[in-house]
N, C-alpha and C positions, 0 to 999 in steps of 0.2 A: 628441389622442385621436380626434376627429372623422375625420381622415385615416386613422387606423388602421381605425377601423370601416368606413370607405367601402372601403379596400382589401382588408379581410377578408371583408365580406358583400355589398356592392353590386357591386363591380367584377367578380366571378366571375359573377354573374347577367347583368350587361351583355354580358360577353363570350360566355357560352352562348347568349343571345338572339341575338347577332349572327353565329354561326358556321354558319347555314344558308347555302347557295349558292343565291341566287335566280336563276332563269333570266330572260332578257330578257322585257320586258312584252309583245312580239308573240308570244312562244311561250306565255306564260301564257293570253293571250287565246285563241290558237288552240286550246289544250287546253280551254278552256272552252266551245268549240263542241260539245263532246261527240260527235264524229264517231266511228261504230263502224269497226271494221276487219274486213274480210269473212274474212280468215284467221287473226286473233288475237282474243283477248279484251282488253278495255282495263279495268285496274284503277286506281282512284283510292284513294289513302289520304289523308286529309286531317285537319287539326286547325285547329278554329275559333279565333278570336281572343279566348278567354275569358281573364279576368284571373287566375283561380286557377291555380298552376303555370305562370305565362305566361314566366317567365324561362328555365326550364330546357328543354334539348333532350330530345327522346325518340327514342332509337334505334330503327331499324326493320332487320329482316332478312328476307329472302326465302329460304325453303329453307335457312337457316343462313348466307346470304351477306349481308354487310353492304350495306345500300342507303342508308344515311345517317340523318340526324337531323331531325325536325321541329322548328319553332317555332311559335309561336302564328300563326294566319292563313296557314298554308302548306299545301301539297299536293305529293303525288307523282303521276305518271301514267305507268303502264308498259303496253306492248303485249306480251302474254305468249302463247306458244304454248299451245294447248288442253292441259289436264292438271291435275294436283293442285299446289297450292302451300300452304306454310305461311308465314304472315305473323306476325312477332313484333315486339311493341313492348315496349321495357324501359327502366326507370330503375335506379338503383342499390337501389331499394328494391322494385320489384315487375316483373312481365312478364305480357303477355297474348299469346295465340295464337289466330288464327283460321286455319282450314283452308277452302280453297275449291278445287272442281273447276270449272275454268272453260272456257267453250265459246267457239269463234270466233264473231265477230259480236255478242258481248255485252258489256255494261257491268258492272262491280262496283264497289261504293263501300263502303269502310272508314273508319269515323270513329274517331279517336284523341282521347282526352281526358286531361288531367292533373288529379289530384285531390291535395289536401294530404295530404302525408305526414309522417313523423317527420323524416326528413334529407332525402330527394331527391324526394319525391312519388310518388304511385301513378298507374299508367296503366290506362286501358280502352281497348278495341278491339272494335268492334262493326260488323257488316254493316248497311248501310242500304240502303233501297229507292233506285231511279234518281231518283225526283222529289225525295226529300229530300236525297239526296247532290249533285245538281246545284244545288239552291237554297243548300245549306251552303257549297259550293266557291265560289259566285259572288263571295264577299267575300275569298277567299284568294288567295295568290301562288304560281304554280309554283315548285318548287325542283328543282335538278339531283340526281338519284339517281346513286349510286356502282354500282348494280345493273346488270349487262349480261348479258342472256341469250344464251347461245351459240347 
């Protein structure tokens, strides 16, 4: 019976947690230098290492295009052309969208959180100021994004 419970409940949580693609440590450290790009905006989307909702991945899309999923203590970093972007985070139970009009040479920080839900958890996504974003990303690991801007 214990093996059945483990296979049914615990194993899927462990698999979901392990399915983010972490970038090499040197790329993560380089991203945490928070260097600005003179011709592009730099957008960070991060998820701190909270225990609530920790096991599940939260999917991210940019302008409707899959970017990947975050796990606890992870972040994405994108260099984007100036313009308007829609960032969406979603679970099977909820989704949140933040619209940003980004400018070259600027940083933008989006914090994503998981909350307890009925089946898959609920997601929040809010813009944070630069000082808060830099501080909170410090303990996180860069992950590889599937989003490629043309």
